[in-house]
VEXLUMBA-155172 format. One record per atom (N, C-alpha, C, O): x negated, y negated, z; residue in three letters. Coordinates in steps of 0.05 Angstrom, whole numbers, plus 32768, in hexadecimal, padded with zeros to 4 digits. Last residue first. Example, Ala and Ser with C-alpha at 12.3 -4.5 7.8 and 13.67 -1.06 7.14 Angstrom:
BEGIN
7EFF802D808ESER7EEF8015808FSER7EFE7FFF809DSER7EF47FE980A1SER7EF88072809CALA7F0A805A809CALA7EF88042809CALA7EE3804280A9ALA
end
This chain:
BEGIN
7E1B7C527E4BARG7E107C5E7E33ARG7DF97C4E7E29ARG7DED7C557E15ARG7E1A7C5A7E93ASP7E1F7C4A7E7BASP7E127C587E63ASP7E007C687E66ASP7E0F7C727EC1THR7E227C807EB0THR7E297C707E97THR7E3C7C777E88THR7DF07C5E7EEAGLY7DE37C6B7ED4GLY7DF57C7A7EC2GLY7DED7C8D7EB4GLY7E047C407F13PHE7E037C5C7F17PHE7DF77C6C7F00PHE7DF37C847F01PHE7DFF7C0C7EFCTRP7DF37C127F16TRP7DEF7C307F1ATRP7DDA7C397F22TRP7E1D7C0F7ECDARG7E007C087ECCARG7DF27C107EE6ARG7DDB7C197EE5ARG7E507C1B7EE0ASP7E427C2D7ECEASP7E247C287ECDASP7E147C3B7ECDASP7E597BED7F00GLY7E587C077F0CGLY7E4A7C1C7EFAGLY7E3A7C2C7F04GLY7E597BC37EDAPHE7E447BC47EEFPHE7E427BE07EFBPHE7E2C7BEA7EFFPHE7E5F7BBE7E99ASP7E6B7BCD7EAFASP7E577BD27EC4ASP7E457BE27EC1ASP7E487B7B7E8BGLY7E507B967E83GLY7E5E7BA37E9AGLY7E687B967EACGLY7E407B497E9BILE7E2B7B5B7EA2ILE7E317B777E98ILE7E217B8A7E9CILE7E507B047E85GLY7E547B1F7E90GLY7E3B7B2F7E95GLY7E257B257E93GLY7E5E7AD27E70PRO7E4C7AE47E61PRO7E4B7B017E6CPRO7E457B137E5DPRO7E9B7AF47E74VAL7E897AE77E61VAL7E797AD27E70VAL7E857AC17E7DVAL7EB97B337E86MET7EAE7B197E8DMET7E9B7B0F7E77MET7E8D7B1E7E6AMET7EF17B507E65TYR7ED57B517E6ETYR7ECB7B357E73TYR7ED37B227E66TYR7F247B537E4FALA7F217B4F7E6CALA7F057B547E77ALA7F017B5D7E8EALA7F247B4F7E1AASN7F247B6A7E25ASN7F207B6A7E44ASN7F1B7B7F7E50ASN7F1F7B1A7E0EGLU7F397B277E08GLU7F3B7B437E13GLU7F517B4E7E15GLU7EF87B047E47ASN7EFE7B057E2BASN7F187B147E27ASN7F267B1B7E3AASN7EF87AD57E7DLEU7EFC7AF17E74LEU7F027AF07E56LEU7F0E7ADD7E4CLEU7EC37AA67E8DARG7EDF7AAE7E87ARG7EE07ACC7E82ARG7ECC7AD97E83ARG7E907A967EA4GLN7EA17A837E95GLN7EBE7A8C7E94GLN7ED07A7C7E9AGLN7E7F7AAA7EE8ASP7E7C7AAA7ECBASP7E927A997EBEASP7EA47A8F7ECBASP7E5F7A9B7F1FILE7E7A7A987F14ILE7E777A957EF6ILE7E6D7A817EECILE7E377AC17F4DALA7E3A7AB37F33ALA7E587AB17F2CALA7E677AC37F32ALA7E397AD87F7ESER7E1F7ACC7F76SER7E217ABD7F5CSER7E0F7AAF7F54SER7E6C7ACF7FB1THR7E627AD97F97THR7E487ACC7F90THR7E427AB67F9BTHR7E9F7AD97FDEVAL7E837AD37FDBVAL7E797ADF7FC1VAL7E7D7AF77FBCVAL7EDD7AC27FF4ILE7ECF7ACF7FDFILE7EB27AC67FDFILE7EAC7AAE7FE0ILE7F107ACB8025ARG7EF97ABD801BARG7EEA7ACF8007ARG7EEB7AE88008ARG7F557AC4802DVAL7F3F7AD78027VAL7F287AC7801BVAL7F2C7AB88008VAL7F7B7A9E802FARG7F6A7AA08046ARG7F547AB68043ARG7F437AB98054ARG7F9B7AA18001PRO7F897A8A8004PRO7F767A8C801CPRO7F637A7D801DPRO7FAF7ACC7FDAHIS7FA57ACF7FF5HIS7F917AB97FFBHIS7F797ABD7FFAHIS7FC17AB87FA8ARG7FD27ACA7FB8ARG7FC97ACD7FD5ARG7FDA7ACF7FE7ARG7F977A967F98GLY7FB37A8E7F96GLY7FC67A9E7FA7GLY7FD97A947FB2GLY7F6A7AB57F9ECYS7F6E7A9E7FB0CYS7F8B7A947FAFCYS7F957A8A7FC3CYS7F727ADB7F75VAL7F6F7AE37F91VAL7F757ACC7FA4VAL7F847ACF7FB7VAL7F777ABB7F47ALA7F8B7AD07F4DALA7F8A7AD77F6AALA7F9F7AD97F77ALA7F4A7A9B7F47THR7F647A8E7F4BTHR7F797AA37F51THR7F8C7A9D7F60THR7F227AC47F3FILE7F227AB37F57ILE7F3D7AA67F5CILE7F477AA77F72ILE7F307AD97F0DGLY7F317AE97F25GLY7F327AD97F3EGLY7F417ADF7F51GLY7F287AAC7EECGLU7F417ABA7EECGLU7F457ACB7F05GLU7F5A7ACB7F12GLU7EF17A9D7EF4PRO7F077A8C7EFFPRO7F227A9B7F00PRO7F327A967F12PRO7ECB7AD67F09VAL7ED47AC47EF5VAL7EEC7AB47F00VAL7EF97ABD7F13VAL7E907AEF7F2BALA7EAD7AE97F29ALA7EB27AD77F11ALA7EA07ACC7F06ALA7E607B1E7F42ILE7E687B0A7F2EILE7E877B077F2EILE7E957B1A7F32ILE7E5C7B3A7F73LEU7E457B307F65LEU7E4C7B197F52LEU7E3F7B047F53LEU7E847B2F7FAEGLY7E817B387F92GLY7E697B2B7F85GLY7E627B157F8BGLY7EAB7B397FE5VAL7E8F7B357FDDVAL7E8B7B407FC1VAL7E8D7B597FBDVAL7EDE7B1D800APHE7ED87B2C7FF1PHE7EBC7B257FE8PHE7EB57B0D7FE5PHE7EF07B23804AVAL7EDC7B148039VAL7ED67B268021VAL7ECB7B3C8024VAL7F247B1D8077ILE7F1A7B2B8060ILE7F077B198050ILE7F0F7B028049ILE7F3E7B02809EARG7F277B1280A7ARG7F1C7B238090ARG7F0C7B358094ARG7F6B7AEA808CASP7F547AD88090ASP7F3C7AE7809BASP7F277ADB80A1ASP7F907B14808BGLU7F857B098072GLU7F6C7AF98076GLU7F597AFB8066GLU7F867B4A80B9PRO7F8F7B2F80B3PRO7F817B24809APRO7F697B298095PRO7F957B8D80AEVAL7F7F7B7A80AEVAL7F8A7B5E80A8VAL7F967B5A8093VAL7FBE7BB480ABGLY7FBD7BA180C2GLY7FA67B8E80C3GLY7FA37B7F80D7GLY7FC37BD1807FHIS7FB77BDE8096HIS7FB27BCB80ADHIS7FA47BD280C0HIS7FD57BAD805BASP7FE87BC28063ASP7FDE7BD1807BASP7FED7BDD808AASP7FA67B918052LEU7FBC7B848060LEU7FD07B99806ALEU7FDA7B968081LEU7F8A7BB88034LEU7F807BB0804ELEU7F967BA2805FLEU7F987BA78077LEU7FAB7BBB8007VAL7FA67BD38017VAL7F9D7BCB8033VAL7FA67BD68047VAL7FA57B877FF4GLN7FBF7B8F7FFEGLN7FBD7BA9800FGLN7FCB7BAC8022GLN7F707B897FE3ILE7F777B777FF9ILE7F927B7F8005ILE7F967B7E801DILE7F767BAB7FB8ALA7F667BB47FCFALA7F6D7BA37FE7ALA7F6F7BAD7FFEALA7F957B8B7F95ALA7F9F7BA57F9EALA7F917BAF7FB7ALA7F9D7BB97FCAALA7F727B617F8DLEU7F8C7B5C7F9ALEU7F977B767FA5LEU7FA37B767FBALEU7F477B7B7F73ALA7F437B6E7F8DALA7F5D7B6A7F9CALA7F5F7B6E7FB4ALA7F617B8A7F44THR7F577B9F7F56THR7F527B937F72THR7F597BA07F86THR7F6F7B577F2EGLY7F837B6C7F34GLY7F7A7B807F48GLY7F887B877F5AGLY7F497B347F1DGLY7F527B317F39GLY7F667B477F41GLY7F6D7B497F58GLY7F2F7B367EEETHR7F4B7B2C7EEDTHR7F557B277F0ATHR7F687B187F0DTHR7EF87B367F10ALA7EFF7B2F7EF5ALA7F1C7B247EF4ALA7F207B0D7EF8ALA7EC67B3D7F36LEU7EE17B317F3ALEU7EE97B267F20LEU7EE47B0F7F19LEU7E997B717F45MET7EA67B617F31MET7EC17B577F3AMET7ED17B667F45MET7E867B907F71PRO7E747B7D7F63PRO7E827B697F50PRO7E797B537F4DPRO7EA57B937FAEASP7EA97B997F92ASP7E997B867F82ASP7E9D7B6E7F84ASP7EB97B9A7FF0LEU7EA27B9A7FDELEU7EAA7BA37FC2LEU7EB57BB97FBELEU7ECC7B758026LEU7ED77B848010LEU7EC37B837FF8LEU7EBE7B6D7FEELEU7EC17B758067LEU7EB37B6C804ELEU7EBC7B7F8038LEU7EB67B978038LEU7EEB7B64809BVAL7EE67B768086VAL7ED77B68806FVAL7EDF7B538065VAL7EEC7B6280E3HIS7EEB7B5480C9HIS7EE27B6880B4HIS7ED47B7C80BAHIS7F1B7B84810FGLY7F027B778108GLY7F047B6880EEGLY7F197B6180E5GLY7F4A7B9F8117ASP7F407B8E812DASP7F267B808127ASP7F1B7B718137ASP7F567BC080EEALA7F677BA880F1ALA7F5C7B958106ALA7F657B7E8108ALA7F357BEC80F4ILE7F2E7BD780E0ILE7F3E7BBE80E3ILE7F347BA880DCILE7F3A7C178115GLY7F377BFD8121GLY7F317BE6810DGLY7F287BD18116GLY7F167C4580EBPRO7F297C408101PRO7F247C24810DPRO7F0D7C1B8110PRO7F0A7C3480A6PRO7F017C3A80C1PRO7F167C3580D6PRO7F277C2480D2PRO7F2F7C558071LEU7F267C3D807ELEU7F1E7C43809BLEU7F287C5680A7LEU7F3A7C6A8033ALA7F307C75804DALA7F237C5E805BALA7F0E7C548053ALA7F687C727FFFALA7F5B7C5F8011ALA7F527C6E802AALA7F627C7E8035ALA7F7C7C7A7FBBTYR7F727C857FD4TYR7F657C6F7FE4TYR7F5A7C5C7FDATYR7F957C647F8DTYR7F937C817F90TYR7F8D7C8A7FACTYR7F967C9F7FB5TYR7FB77C327F69PHE7FAC7C3A7F82PHE7FAC7C597F84PHE7FC07C657F7EPHE7FA67C137F2DHIS7FB77C277F3AHIS7FA97C317F53HIS7F917C387F52HIS7FA57BD27F0EPRO7F997BE67F1FPRO7FAE7BFA7F2APRO7FC57BF27F30PRO7FAB7BC17EC9LEU7FB67BC07EE4LEU7FAA7BD77EF5LEU7FA67BED7EEALEU7FA07BC27E94LYS7F8C7BB57EA5LYS7F967BB37EC2LYS7F897BA57ED2LYS7FBC7BDE7E6ETHR7FCA7BC97E7CTHR7FB77BB87E8DTHR7FBE7BA17E95THR7F917C007E5CVAL7FA37BF27E4AVAL7FAF7BDA7E57VAL7FAD7BC37E4DVAL7F747C167E85LYS7F657C0A7E6FLYS7F777BFA7E5CLYS7F6D7BE97E4DLYS7F837C0B7EC8ASP7F8D7C157EAFASP7F7F7C077E98ASP7F7E7BEE7E97ASP7F557C147EFBARG7F627C017EEAARG7F6A7C0E7ED0ARG7F597C1A7EC3ARG7F5C7C337F38GLN7F557C377F1DGLN7F647C247F0BGLN7F7C7C237F0CGLN7F427C347F79LEU7F557C287F67LEU7F4B7C2D7F4BLEU7F337C2A7F46LEU7F347C467FB9LEU7F317C4F7F9DLEU7F487C447F8DLEU7F607C4B7F92LEU7F0F7C2E7FEDILE7F297C2C7FE0ILE7F247C337FC2ILE7F137C287FB5ILE7EED7C3E802ALYS7EEF7C3F800CLYS7F0C7C3B8003LYS7F1E7C458010LYS7EC37C268060GLY7EDB7C318055GLY7EDA7C308036GLY7EC97C23802AGLY7E927C2B8092MET7E997C268076MET7EB37C34806FMET7EB87C4B8077MET7E767C0A80C9ARG7E897C1F80C0ARG7E927C1780A4ARG7E9A7C00809FARG7E327BFC80D7VAL7E4B7BF380CCVAL7E5C7C0B80C4VAL7E527C1F80B8VAL7E007C0380EBALA7E167C1280F8ALA7E317C0B80EDALA7E457C1380F8ALA7DDD7BE280CDPRO7DDA7BFF80CCPRO7DF27C0E80D7PRO7DF87C2480CEPRO7DE37BAE80AALEU7DF27BB780C1LEU7DF17BD580C2LEU7E047BE280B7LEU7DBD7BAD8080VAL7DC17B958091VAL7DCE7B9D80ABVAL7DC67B9380C0VAL7DC27BDF806AALA7DA77BD58070ALA7DA87BBD8083ALA7D967BB98093ALA7DF87BE1805FARG7DED7BF28075ARG7DD17BE9807DARG7DC97BEC8094ARG7DF97BBF8034LEU7E077BB7804CLEU7DFD7BC88064LEU7DF97BBD807ALEU7DDC7BDD800FGLU7DD27BC28017GLU7DE07BB98031GLU7DD37BAD8042GLU7DFC7C098009SER7DE27C0D8014SER7DD67BF2801DSER7DC87BF18032SER7E2C7BF37FF1GLU7E2C7BFF800CGLU7E107C018018GLU7E0D7BFA8030GLU7E2E7BE27FBEMET7E277BCE7FD2MET7E257BDA7FEEMET7E1D7BCC8001MET7E3F7C0A7F9ESER7E247C017F99SER7E1B7BED7FAFSER7E037BE97FB2SER7E747C0F7FA8GLU7E627C207FB7GLU7E457C197FB3GLU7E347C207FC3GLU7E8F7BF07F83GLY7E897BE57F9DGLY7E777BF57FAEGLY7E6B7BEB7FC1GLY7E977C137F58ALA7E827BFF7F56ALA7E7B7BF37F72ALA7E637BED7F77ALA7EC37C337F5FARG7EA97C3F7F64ARG7E937C297F66ARG7E807C2C7F75ARG7EDE7C207F9FALA7ED07C347F8FALA7ED67C307F71ALA7EED7C297F6BALA7ED37BEC7FC6ILE7EE67BF47FB1ILE7ED77C077F9EILE7EC57BFE7F8FILE7EC07BF38009ALA7EB87BF37FEDALA7ECF7BFB7FDBALA7EDC7C0F7FE0ALA7EBE7BD18043VAL7ED07BE18033VAL7EC97BDE8015VAL7ECA7BC8800AVAL7EA17BCB8082GLY7E9E7BC98066GLY7EB27BDB8058GLY7EB67BF18060GLY7EAE7BA680BDHIS7EB27BBE80AEHIS7EAC7BB88090HIS7EB27BA28087HIS7E9C7B8E80FCVAL7E9B7B8980DFVAL7E9D7BA480D0VAL7E8E7BB680D7VAL7EB87B778139ALA7EAD7B8D8128ALA7EAF7B85810BALA7EC17B768102ALA7EA77B33814EPRO7EB87B4B814BPRO7EAA7B61813BPRO7E947B5D8131PRO7E727B138153SER7E877B178167SER7E977B318163SER7E967B438174SER7E2C7B15814FMET7E467B188141MET7E5B7B218154MET7E577B338164MET7E0A7AE68178ARG7E0E7B01816EARG7E2A7B038162ARG7E3C7AF48169ARG7DD77AB48183LEU7DF27ABC817BLEU7DF37ADA8176LEU7DDE7AE68170LEU7DB17A9681B8GLY7DB67A9D819DGLY7DD37AA48198GLY7DE57A9B81A6GLY7D847A7D81E0ARG7DA17A7A81DCARG7DA77A7E81BFARG7DA37A6D81AEARG7D567AA18201TYR7D5B7A9681E7TYR7D797A9581E2TYR7D867AAA81E2TYR7D307A9B823CGLY7D4A7AA18230GLY7D4C7A938215GLY7D457A7B8212GLY7CF17ABC824CALA7D027AA48247ALA7D1C7AAD823AALA7D1F7AC3822FALA7CCF7AE68250GLY7CE27AE18266GLY7CF37AC98262GLY7D037AC28274GLY7CB37AF48225VAL7CA57AE38239VAL7CB77ADB8250VAL7CB07ACB8261VAL7CD67B118205PRO7CC17B1F8213PRO7CB17B0F8228PRO7CA57B1A8239PRO7D187AF38214THR7D007AF78203THR7CEA7B068213THR7CEC7B08822BTHR7D5A7B018217ARG7D437AFD8228ARG7D2A7B058218ARG7D287B1C820FARG7D8F7ADE81F7ALA7D7D7AF481F7ALA7D657AED8209ALA7D5C7AD68209ALA7DD17ACB81FCTHR7DB67AC48204THR7DA57ADE8206THR7DAD7AF18213THR7E027ABA81CDHIS7DF67ACF81DDHIS7DD97AC881E3HIS7DCA7AC081D1HIS7E407AA481B1GLU7E267A9E81BEGLU7E1C7AB581CFGLU7E2C7AC381DCGLU7E5A7AC58177GLU7E5D7ABB8192GLU7E417AB6819EGLU7E2D7AC38197GLU7E747ABC8135TYR7E5E7AC58147TYR7E647AB98163TYR7E727AA48165TYR7E9C7AD080FCPRO7E987AC18116PRO7E827ACE8127PRO7E7D7AE68127PRO7E807ACE80B9LEU7E8F7ADB80CFLEU7E897ACD80E9LEU7E757ABF80ECLEU7E5F7ABA8093LEU7E7A7AAE8095LEU7E8A7AB980ADLEU7E9E7AAE80B4LEU7E327AD88092ASP7E307ABE809EASP7E4B7AB080A1ASP7E4E7A9C80B0ASP7E407B038074LEU7E3F7B078091LEU7E3D7AEC80A0LEU7E467AE980B7LEU7E3A7AED8041ALA7E557AF4804BALA7E557AF78069ALA7E687AEE8076ALA7E027AE8803ESER7E137AD0803DSER7E2F7AD68048SER7E3B7AC58056SER7DF47B1D803FGLU7DEA7B0C8054GLU7DFB7AF28055GLU7E027AE8806BGLU7E0C7B2E8010LEU7E167B388029LEU7E0C7B288040LEU7E1B7B248054LEU7DEF7B117FE9LEU7E0C7B0E7FEBLEU7E157B178007LEU7E257B098013LEU7DBB7B257FF0LEU7DC07B097FF4LEU7DDE7B047FF9LEU7DE67AF4800ALEU7DC47B5A7FE1ARG7DBC7B547FFCARG7DC17B378003ARG7DCA7B308018ARG7DD17B537FABLEU7DE57B5E7FBDLEU7DDE7B587FDALEU7DEF7B527FEALEU7D9F7B427F96ILE7DB67B307F97ILE7DCB7B397FAAILE7DD77B297FB9ILE7D817B717F9EARG7D797B587FAAARG7D907B447FACARG7D937B367FC0ARG7D9D7B957F7ESER7D9C7B997F9BSER7D947B807FA9SER7D9E7B7A7FBFSER7D937B817F4BSER7DAE7B817F55SER7DAE7B847F74SER7DBD7B767F81SER7D5C7B8B7F47CYS7D657B6F7F48CYS7D827B6D7F52CYS7D897B5A7F60CYS7D5C7BC47F48HIS7D4C7BB47F5BHIS7D577B987F5EHIS7D5B7B8E7F74HIS7D7D7BD37F1ELEU7D837BDB7F39LEU7D757BC97F4DLEU7D817BC17F61LEU7D617BBC7EF1PHE7D7D7BB57EF7PHE7D847BBB7F14PHE7D907BAB7F22PHE7D317BD67EF5ASP7D317BBA7EF9ASP7D4E7BB07EFFASP7D527B9E7F10ASP7D417C0B7EEAGLU7D347C057F04GLU7D347BE77F0AGLU7D367BDF7F21GLU7D557C057EB6ARG7D677C0B7ECCARG7D5B7C057EE7ARG7D687BFB7EF9ARG7D417BCC7E90ARG7D3B7BE77E9AARG7D4C7BEC7EB2ARG7D527BDA7EC2ARG7D6D7BA67E67ALA7D5D7BA87E80ALA7D597BC67E87ALA7D6B7BD67E83ALA7D8B7B9A7E3BALA7D737BAB7E36ALA7D627BAF7E50ALA7D4C7BBA7E4EALA7DB17B787E4CARG7DBA7B937E44ARG7DA37BA67E3FARG7DA67BBE7E3FARG7DAA7B4F7E82ASP7D9D7B577E69ASP7DA57B747E62ASP7DA07B867E72ASP7DBC7B467EB4ARG7DCF7B427E9EARG7DC47B4B7E83ARG7DD37B4D7E70ARG7D917B4F7ED5ILE7DA77B627ED7ILE7DBC7B5E7EC0ILE7DCB7B707EBAILE7D6E7B237EC7VAL7D667B407EC4VAL7D7F7B517EC2VAL7D817B617EB0VAL7D8A7AF67ED3THR7D807AF97EB8THR7D797B167EB3THR7D7D7B207E9DTHR7D927AFB7F09HIS7DA97AFF7EF7HIS7DA07B037EDBHIS7DAC7B127ECCHIS7D5E7AEE7F1ALEU7D697B097F1FLEU7D817B0F7F0DLEU7D837B257F03LEU7D5D7AB97F0AALA7D4A7ACC7EFEALA7D537AE87F02ALA7D517AF97EF0ALA7D847AA37F2BARG7D897AA47F0EARG7D767AB77F00ARG7D7D7AC37EECARG7D6A7AA97F5CLEU7D837AB77F57LEU7D887AB97F39LEU7D917ACE7F2FLEU7D3D7A877F54GLN7D397AA37F5AGLN7D537AB37F53GLN7D517AC97F47GLN7D557A557F4FASN7D467A617F38ASN7D427A7F7F3CASN7D447A8E7F28ASN7D977A567F6ETHR7D7A7A517F6DTHR7D6D7A5D7F54THR7D7A7A6D7F46THR7DCE7A467F7CGLN7DC57A4E7F62GLN7DA77A487F5FGLN7D9F7A367F4FGLN7DE77A607FB8PRO7DD77A4B7FABPRO7DCB7A557F91PRO7DBE7A6A7F91PRO7E237A867FAELEU7E087A857FB7LEU7DFA7A6D7FAALEU7E007A677F93LEU7E637A6D7FBDLEU7E507A747FA8LEU7E337A717FB2LEU7E2C7A5D7FBELEU7E9C7A7C7FDAHIS7E817A747FE2HIS7E6E7A7F7FCCHIS7E697A977FCAHIS7EDD7A667FDCVAL7EC97A737FCBVAL7EAD7A697FD2VAL7EA87A517FD0VAL7EF27A468006THR7EFC7A628001THR7EE87A727FF1THR7EE37A897FF7THR7ED27A18800AASP7EE17A228021ASP7EE97A40801EASP7EE67A508030ASP7EB47A1A7FD7GLY7EAA7A0F7FF0GLY7EB87A1B8008GLY7EAB7A288018GLY7EE87A187FA8LEU7ECB7A187FADLEU7EC47A0C7FC7LEU7ECD79F67FCELEU7F1E7A107F9ETYR7F167A267FAFTYR7EF87A267FB7TYR7EF07A347FCATYR7F2779E77F7BPRO7F3379E57F95PRO7F2979FA7FA9PRO7F2D79F77FC1PRO7F0979F87F4CGLU7EFF79E37F5DGLU7F0C79E27F79GLU7EFE79DE7F8CGLU7F187A1B7F26ILE7F127A277F40ILE7F097A117F54ILE7F027A187F6AILE7F487A1A7EF2SER7F357A0C7F02SER7F317A1A7F1DSER7F447A237F29SER7F497A4F7EC0PRO7F557A3E7ED4PRO7F407A317EE6PRO7F2A7A3B7EE8PRO7F297A497E7FSER7F2E7A577E98SER7F3A7A447EACSER7F387A2C7EAASER7F217A2A7E51THR7F277A467E4ETHR7F2E7A557E68THR7F3A7A6B7E66THR7F1779F67E5EALA7F2879FB7E47ALA7F307A187E45ALA7F447A1E7E38ALA7EF479F67E88ALA7F0F79EF7E8EALA7F2279F57E77ALA7F3A79F97E7BALA7EC77A2A7E8FSER7ED07A157E7ESER7EED7A0F7E83SER7EFD7A227E82SER7EA57A397ECDALA7EBA7A3E7EB9ALA7EC07A267EA8ALA7EBD7A0F7EB1ALA7E5E7A3B7ED4THR7E787A2F7EDBTHR7E8C7A357EC5THR7E857A367EADTHR7E2D7A4A7EC7THR7E3E7A5F7ED2THR7E597A547EDATHR7E697A637EE5THR7E137A1E7EB3THR7E127A367EA3THR7E247A4C7EAETHR7E2A7A5F7E9FTHR7E1679F77EDAPRO7E2979F67EC4PRO7E287A0F7EB2PRO7E3B7A147EA4PRO7E167A087F1EASN7E077A087F06ASN7E197A097EEDASN7E2B7A1A7EECASN7E3A79DE7F49VAL7E3879F97F3DVAL7E2979F67F23VAL7E2D79E37F14VAL7E3B79BF7F87THR7E3279BD7F6BTHR7E2E79D97F60THR7E2079E97F6CTHR7E6F79AE7FB2MET7E5B79C27FABMET7E5479BF7F8DMET7E6679BD7F7DMET
end
C-alpha cells in the first residue's frame, strides 16, 4: 500500500507501522477530495459549520469502509422485472460502541448507514498528568458477543483509551477478531500499541499523522476533536 508522504510517520521519531498496513490497518485512499476535507477540519480558523460538514463526510467514508471488512453471505433478490439478482447481505449482527465523548460524534453517521444498529457506550477519562485512562461506565447492547463491533473514537493517539475500551469488549465476550476500531486520525504510537497487544483487531482510519508531541498531542493533528465537534473549544 502506498501512503502519502505528508501523512506517513517519520522513522526517526515514531515506530514503524509497515507490518500492519493493509491487513490490520486500513487507510482510506488518499484522494485529493479526502485531503481537501482534511485541510478544512485541521484549520484552526475553520468555521464550525465547515468543520462539522467536512468531518461528517469523512466519518461516513470511514464507516462505509469499516462495514466492507465485515463478513457477508450470498443472497438472491427478486427484481421488479421478476429476475433474480445474486447479491450479498451482511451476515451477523453489527453493533456500534462509542467511546464517550468524542466517539459520540460518529453515532449519527453510523445510524444513517445502519438505521437499526444497536449502540453502546464506554466512558473512559484520560488523566491529564499520567495520560492513562480510567474506566467509569459501560452500557453495551444485549447479545454483543454474538456479532461484530465497530468501536468508534475519532483519535488514536497513545492507544491507551482504545486498549482500555477493547478490554471492556473482550470482558463482555466479544472475540478480538470481531472488533473494528474506526478512527478519523491515528499516529504510529497508537497503532503499534493496539496492534502489538491485539493483532486481530482491525483499524480503519483516514489519516496517519507523523507522531505525538511531548504533550501527547498529534502532529500535525487537529486539536481536541470532541471539543471542536460539540462546540466546547475556546
